[in-house]
N, C-alpha and C positions, 0 to 999 in steps of 0.2 A: 373408667376409660375403656376397659375391655368390653363392656356392654355396648358402648358407642361404636367401637371398632367392629363388633359382631353385627350390629345393625347396618353399618355401611357395607360390610361384606355381603349381607343378605340382599340389600337393594341392588348392588352391583351384579350379583348372581342372577336376580330376576331379569334385569335389563339384558344381561348376556343371553339368557335363555330365550327371551322374546326376540332379540335380534337374530339369534341363531335359527329360530323357527322361521322367521321371514326369509332367511337365506336358503333354508331347506325347501320352502315353498317355491322360491325362485328356481332352484334346481329341478323341482318337479315340473314346473311350467316349461322350462327349457327342454326337458325330456319330451314333453308333449309336442313342442314345436319341431323336434328332431325325429318325428315319427317315421320319416322316410329313411333314416339311418339306424339300422338295427343295433349296431355297436353302441352308438351314443345313447340311444333310448334305453337300452338295458343297463348301461353303466350308471347313468343318472338316476334311474329308477331304484336300483339296488342300493346305491350310496345314500340317496335321500331317505330311504326307509330305515337303514341302519343308523343314520344320524338322528332321525326322529326318535328311535328307541333310546339312544344315548341321552338325548335331551330330556326325554321323559324321566329317565333315571336321575338325571342331574336335578330336575325339578323336585323329585322326591328327597334328594339329599338336602336341598335348601329347606324344604318343609321340616325335615328331621332336625336340622340345625336350629330352626326357629323354635321347635318344641323342646329339644334336649339341652341346648346351650343357652340361647338367649333367655328363654322363659325361666329356667332354673337360676341363672345368674341374677335375673331381675328380682325373683322372689327372695334370693339370699340377701341382696342389697336392701330391698324394701322392708323385709320382715326381721331377719336375724340380726343384721347389722344395726337396724334401728333399735331393737330391743337391747342389744349390747351397749349402745350409746346411752340409753336411758339408765341402765344399771350403773354405768360409769359416772354419769352425772350425780346419781344418788350417793355413790362412794365419795365423790369430791365434796358434796355438801356435808356428809358426815365428818370428813377430815377437817373441813373449815369449822364446824361446830366444836370438835374436840380441841382445836387450836384456840378457839375463843374461851372455852371452859378452863384450859390451862392458864391462860393469861389472867382471867378473873380470880382463879384460885391463888395465883402467886401474888396478886395485889391485895388480898384480904388482910386487914390490920390485925395484929396480935391481940390488941386490947378489946376488940369487938368480936365476942364469941359467936354471936348469931350470924354475922356476915361470914365468919370462917366456916360455920356449918353449912350455910347455903352454897358457898363456893365449892365445898367438898362434895356435897350431894350432886350439884350440877356437873362436876367433873366426872363422877361415877357414871351418871346417865349418858353423858356424851361419849365416854370411853366404851360403854356397852353398845351404843348405837353404831359407832364407828366400826367396832370389831364385827358386828353382824353384817353391815353393808360391805365390809372388806371381804367377808366370806362369800357373799352373793356375787361380788365383782369377780373374785377368783374363779367361782363356779362358771359364770357366764363366759369368761375368757376361755376356759377349758372346753366349754360346749361349742362356742363359735369356731374355735380352731379345729375341733373334730368335724363339725358340719361343713366347714369350708373345704376340708380335704375330700370328704365324701362327695359333696355336690360337684366340685370341680372335676374330680376323677370320673364320676359318673357321666358328666357332660362330655368330657373328652373321649371316654370310651364309646359313647353313643355316636359321636361325630366320626371317630375313626372307623367304627363298624359300618356306618353309612358310606363313608368314602371307600372302604374296602369293597363293599358290595357294588358300589358304582363302577369301580375299576375292574372288578372281576366280571361284572355283567357286560361292560364295554369290551373287555378282552375276549370274552366268550362270543359276543356278537360279531366282532370283526375277525375272529379266528375262523368263523364259518365262511368268510369271504377270501380266505387265504388262497385257495386254488384259483378262484376267479380273478384275484388280483395278480397272481403270477401269469395267468393267461392274458390278462389285459396288458400287463407290462410287456409281454412278448409282442403282442399286436402293436403296441405303441412303438416299440423299437422298429418293427417292420414299416410302420407308417412314416417314421422319421427317415428311414432309408429311401422309401418310395418318394417322399416329398423332396428330398435332396436330388434324386434322379430326375424328377419332373422339373424341378427348378433349373437344373443344368440344361435339360432339353429345351425348355422355354427360352432360356437366355441365348442358346445357340440359334433358335428360330428367329428370335427377336433381332439378333445381330444380322442374320441373313436378310430379313425383311427390310431393315433399315438401309441396306445397300441398294434396294429397289426404289423405283419412283412410285410414291404413294399419294401423289397430288391429284389423281383422277377422282371423279365423282362416281361413287359406287352405290349411291342411293337407288333403291328399287321403287320405281314410280309406275306401277301397272294398274290399269283400271279393270276391276272385276265386279261386274254388276250382280253376279250370283254368289258373292262371298257369303260364307256360312254365318258370319257375325253381322251381316247386313251393311258392313262398311265397304263401299265400293272403291274408295280412295282415301288416303290419309297421309299427312306429313306436315312439316313446319312451313309456315308462310309469314311474311311480314304484313301487317294490316295497318292502314292509315286511319287514324281516328277521325271522327266527324266533328270534333270540337274545333275551337278557334286556333289551337296550337298546331293541328295537323300532325301530331306525333305518330311515330311508327312503333309498333309493338309486335314482338314475335309470339305467335300463337300456334297451337296444334289444330289444324283444320282437318275436316273429314267430310266425305259425301256419304250420307246414309239416309235411308227412308225418303229418297228423292228430295233431300234438303242439304244445304251447305251450312255446316255448323263449325264452331271452334270452342276450344277450352283454354283457359289460362293455366290451370293446373290439372293434374291427372284426375283427381277426385271431384273437381268442380262439375256442376251441371253444364251441359253444352249450351252455348248461346247460338240461337238460330240467326243466320245471316240472310238466307233465302228460304222461305217456307215451302215453295214449290218451284223446282228447277224448270218446270215447263213454262214458267212465267218470266224467265230471265234470258238474257243473252250474254255472251262472253266474247271479249275481243282484247287484243294486245293494246297497251297504252304506251304511246311514244311521247306524249305531251309532258309527262313527269320527268324530272331530271334523273331520277333513280332508274337503274337498269332492271330488266327482267320483270317489268310490271304488266299487269293485266287487270281489266275491269270486269266485274260481274254486275250487270245492270238488271235491276228488278223494278216492279211497278212503284215501289215506295222509296227506293234508295239506289245509290250507285256505290259499290264497295270496291275500293282500289287495293289490290294485293300485290305482293312482290315475292318472287321465288328466289332461290339461292343461285340458280344458273339458268341459262337459256334452255337447256334440256328439260329442267324441271318446269319452267314456264310453259313450254309446249305440252308437256305431259299433263299439267293441270288444265290448260285450255281444252285439250282433247278429252280429258275426263269429264269436264262440265258439259261439253258438247255431246259426248256419248250418253251422259246421264239424261240430258234433255231428249235425245233420240229414244232412249229406252223408256222413258216416262210416256212419251207420245205413243210408242208401240203398245205399251200396256193399256193406254187409254183407248186405242183403236180396237184391241182385242176384247175389251169389255165396254162397249158403247152404251149399254143399258144399265150401267151401275147406278145405284140410287144416289141422288145429289142431296146432301144434308145441308140444311141451312144452319149456320152457327149462331150461337146466342148473341154474337156481336151485332147481327142484323135482327134486332128485336124492337119492341115498342119503345125502348128507352131512346132510340134515335128517331122515332116517328111521332112522339107526342101522345096525348090522350091519357087514359086511366092507367091502372097498374095491373100486374099479374097476367092472367091469361088474356085479358082484353088488349093489353099492350102487344103481346106476341101476335094476336090475331090481326091487329092493325098493321104491324110490321109486315106480315105475310101479304096482307091485302094491298099494301102500298107497292111491294115488289111485283105482285101480280098486275098492278095497275101499269107499271112500266112495260111489262110484257104485252099488255092489251093495246098499246099504242100501235097504229097501223104500221105494219112491216117489221115490228120488233120480235115477232115469233121466229124469224129466220135471221141468220147472221147478215149484217148489212153488206158485207163484201163478197161472201161466197155462197150464202143462202142455206148454210147448214141449220137444220131445225133445232130449237131449244137452246139458243145461246144463253150463257150464264155469265158473260163478261160485258163490260160497257166502257165506252170512251166518254167521260163526263164533260169534256169541253166541246165535243162534237154532238153529244146527245144521241148516241147510237148504241145498239147492242151487238156483241161480237161472239163468235165461237172462240174456243181456247187457242186454236192455231192462229187465227187472225189477230187475237189479242196480243200474242207474243210478237207478231210482226209490228203491230201498232206500237208496242212498247219499245221496240228497237228504233223507231223513228225519232224518239225523243219527246219529252213532255211539252216542247213548244209546238209539236204537231198533234199529239194525242196523249191524253192522260187516262190510263187504263185502270179500271177497278173491277173487282169481282162482285157480282150481284149476290153471291151466297157466302163468300168468305170475308168480305170487308164490311165495316160498319158504314151506314149511310145516314147523313144528316138530312133532316126534312127538306131543307132548301134544295139539296141535290136531287131528291126524289121529285120535287116539284119541277125542277129544271128538266129532268129526263122526260117528264110527261108532257112538256111543252114542244118537244121536237120529235124525234123518232126516225127510224130508218127510211121510211117513205119520203119524208120532208127532205132529209139530207141527201138522199140519192137523186131527187129531182134537181138539186143544185150541183152536186159533184159528178153526176152521170147525165147531165143535160144533153151532151152530144154523143152519147154512147152508140146511137144508131148511125152516126156519120163516120165512125172510125172502124178500122178493121180489127182492132184488138178485141179478143173475146173475153168476156167476164168469166172468172173461174167458178167452178162448182164445188160442192163439198169434198169430192174425191180427187180434186186437182192436186198436183204436187205442190209442196210448200213453196218452191221457187216461183211457180206461176202466180200463186197468191201474193207473194212478196212483191213481185214485179208489178202486179195490178194495183196493189195498195199504194206503192210509192208513186206510180203514175197518177193515181187518183187524188191523193192528199198532199203529196210533196210537189210533184210537177204540175198538178192540176190540169191534166191534158183534156179532161172531159167536161169542164165547165164552159158555159157560154162566154166567149171573149167579149170584153167591152171596148167600144171605141174610146179614144182619148177624151178626157173631160178636164175642165179647168178646176181650180180649187174653189168650188162654189161655196159662198158664205151664206148661211141660213139667215133669214130675217125673222123678226119676232112673230110675224103673222103665221098662223097655222092653217089658213084657208087654202084654197086651190092655188097651185103654182103653175104658171105657164112660162116655159123656158124656150127660147129660140133653138132651133136645131133638133128638137126632139123628134120631128117627123122624119128626119134622115137616119135615125138610129135603126140598126138592124135588129137590136134586142130591145123589147119593150117590157118593162116590169109592170105587172098589174097594179092599179091604184091601191093604196093602202087604206083600209077601212078600220077604224079603231075596233078593238074587241068589245063585245057586249060587257056591260057592267064594269068597265075600266075607263077611267077618265083620261081623255087625250089632252093632257095638260101642256100648255106652252111653257117656255122657260120661266122658272120662278126663282132663279138665283138672286139672292139679296133681298127677297121679300120677307116681311115679318109674318108671323102666323096669322095675325088678324087680316093683313092685306091678302094673304093667300086664300083665306076663307071667302073674302069678298070677291076675289078674282075667280075662284072656282064656282061660286054661285052665279056669277055673270056668265061664265063659260057654259054652264049647264043650260042656260036659256038659248044658246046658239045652236042651230041645227047641226048635227054631226055629219058633215059632208065627207065624201071620199077625198083623199088627198093624193095627188099625182106626184110621186117622188122619182119618176123615171129619169129625170134629168140630173139627178145628184150623183156625184162621184162617190166611191165606196165609203170614204171617211164620213162625208156628210150624210150619206144614207144610213150608216150605222148610228150616227148621232140622232137622226130623226126617228128611226124605228125603235131606238131604245126608249124614247119618251112615249111612243105608242105601244110598247110592249109587244111588238110583232116579231116573234122569234124566227120564223122562216126568213124574213127580210134581213134580220140581224145576222143570221148564219150566212145568207147570200152575200152580204157586204163583207164579212170576214173572209169568205172564200175568194172574193175578188181582190183581196189584199188590203182591206180597210185597216187603218191604224186604230187599234182598240183604244188608244189614248189621244185620238184626234181632238184638236182644239178648235172651237168655233170662236174666232177672234171677234166676230160681229156681236156675240152675246157674252161678253165679259170672259172670254177664254174658257167657256164651259166645255165639259167633256161628255161623252156618251154615258159614263157612269153617273155623273151628276144629273143628267137628264132622266136616267132611270130612277134616281132618288126622288126627283121631282114628282114622278108618277107613282111613288111608293111601290115600285115593281121589284119585289124581293127576288123572284126567280131571274128577272132580267139582270139585276145586279150580280147575282151569283154566276150567270152565264158570262158576263163581261169579266168578272174576276178570274174565272177558270180559264179564260182566254188571254190572260195577261194584263188586265187593266190595273193601273196603279192606284191603289186604294188611298194614297196620300197626295195625289196630284191636285193642286189647288187652282181655282180660277183667278181672275185678275183682282178679286177682292181678298185673296188669301184664304178662301174657304174651300176646303176639300169635301169629299163626299160625307165624312163624318159630321162636319159643321152643318151641312145642308140637312142631313137626316135629323140632327138635333134641333135645328130651327123649326123644321116641319113636324116634329114630334113623332117621327117614324121609329118607334122603339125596336121593332124587328130588324130594321136596317142598321140601327146603331149596334145591336148585338152582332149582326153579321160582320160589320166592318171591324169591330174590336177583335173578333175571332180571326179575321184575316190580317191583323197586324196594323190597324189604323193608329195613327199618332194622336192620342187624346190630349197631348200637351201643345199641339200646333195652334198658333194664334193667327187670327185674320188681321186685316188692316186696322180694325178697331181694338186690336190687342186683346181679343176675347178668345179663350179656348172653349172647346165643347162643354166642359164642366160648368164654366161661368154662364154660357148660353142656356144650358139646361136649368140651372138655378134661377136665372132671370125669368125663364118661361114656366117656372114652378112645375116641371115635369119630374115627378119623384122617381118614376121607373128608370128614366134615362140617367138621372143623377146617380141612382143606385148602381146601374151597370158601369158607368164611367169610373166611379170611385172604387168599385170592386176590382175592375181591371187595373187601376193604378196601384191599389194595395197589393194585388197579386204579383205585379211586376216588381214592386219593392221587396216583397218577400223572397222572390227568386233571386234578386240581386244580393240580398243578405246571405242567401245560401251559397253564393259563389257561382263560378262558371259551370259547375257540375250539379247544380241544384235540381229539384224536381221540376217537371214540365208545367205544373200548375196545381193550385190547391183544389181539393175535391169539391169543397163548397162552391168555389168560383166556377168550376166546370159544371156543377149541377145547376146553378142559377142560370148560366148562359144556355145550357141545354134546354131548360124549361122555357126560357124566352124564345129560343129557336122553334121549339115545338108549337108554342102559342102563335108565333108570327106566321108559321106555315099552315097550321090547322085551324086556329081560332083567331084570326087577325082582328076581329071586332072587339076582342077583349083588350087589345092594346090601343084602341082609339082614345084620343085625348078627350077629356070631359069638356074642354072648352078650348077654342083656338086662341082665346084672349088670355094670356098668362096672368092678367090681373083679376080675372073673374073667379 
């Protein structure tokens, strides 16, 4: 029992020492954190060192107890007590043998002399053995009693000696700190008095402050563009989420490095709201029911924010405006700074091979946009080297004019950077179809007849803004059209003679189809085999110029979309053409469906960028995606799916695009449609906050886009007859 208790004591002692060492390490770490407070640092350092010394001595006591007490007691029990028990068992066996011999001797019959002699001899031997074992047993008793005393006494003496040394060593160690402890005790007393005095003073100040009005807004909201840490402005704002729930969240916003960023927590990485404040505009928002709201409008998004007060709202609006002004000032001071093209504008968005070849093709495509007539100067002010573009107008802009275009709204101009944004191949192709010269012929047709002077690169921003609004919003400089009726187009694509055209003051030049592009008539509702036959017949007809001067803007857009004449399409839109105009005479077909009929990828992109409805169906219930699927235009199918076309829409025959593609045995289009459907289902499974799309899905669509723009012959169907 004593050995077990000793073992339990040793285990508890080791646990105590280990825990105490952890505590001492904690004191040492706390002293390092209090490096600014000399008193605390010195106190914790001295005490942790002394406690470490005591713990080391206590560990030595435990080891001594292990050797002197537990080991000796275990040896005594295992060896001496075991030997004593063996001798005792021998004595007990001899006693039993003697008892048996006495019984047999008493039972020996008197008349049988030989049995009497045998019993007597056995009794003598048993008595002799018993007395010998009795002597050994008595000896072993005396030996074990003596050894027990010596072993136990020696173990206790060793234990007491170790304990005495422990306490003597501990007393000596802590005695060395006696003066320091007295000094620290005095300092502690003074600290208590000072703390009580400070507490009383703070309570008095607190009571005095509570009597005053503390409801005022004391937040400091100053804009400092030259702040040492690079943060020109910071503070809390409410941000409305862009999800379907439109929830509001309080975030820490800051203006730094010419960007507007926010953080959810202090240690989180900042989330960029506006990458370049030069590209945004800020204005108060009164449409929202919440107070103190303002909008920061950038090329890609509109961020609605809310301050805590009207004062903070004005401060943030001023800060953003000042940041924009500071950024423009820096840009003017260093006009020749190198423009770096980001990796986002790489060959991955322009098709072709890989590696360096892709990058070279990307740069070549962007240079191709700049090579279009007039694109080397800003379309509105003439500043050389523009690196921004309006993708729905097809023009290049300087950074100042791009900011003004952005403030007009995306229904007038969609601004994108030629160097900072990624460009899809169909957008590159669209930009190369128009250009500043073409658009200015339309939007500045009457510039010589008016007194307003066109701004130049050094003109004030206000003059540029007034010019741009007059040019694109009010359209003061385009040729005004006389009133025209809702002309309905006929199926014939020959020359059109309309009454009253001689009286028009404005005559559009006749349209001539572009070389190497089929001027297809309306083909809605035709099967692929009928289309091939109709196209072959059409090729045999001489391509005459077509007079479209009598058409009103909607009909003009409709016809020019089929002919892929981008200047006339832009002209029609400038004169107010409805991009979703419906030709009732041709089964309610739209300009977008006409562009599909001609397999005009860039024309479709142009119409979509200008607000064409990708899901608007004709009288047969067929939208642009249906027609592209029927005609086997894989590139257009890819484009419409990327622009949100409904692949589940059914026509009057209850056929959706997937069914049509399967019937026509077009494996490429079936693949695109099924991948788009699977990708949408995956996003719905991930919930409202799922990823924007699977990487494989995006890669496949990107490859088809590249091929449709750069190698369209690879997407030609092997046969127009789905059964062949």
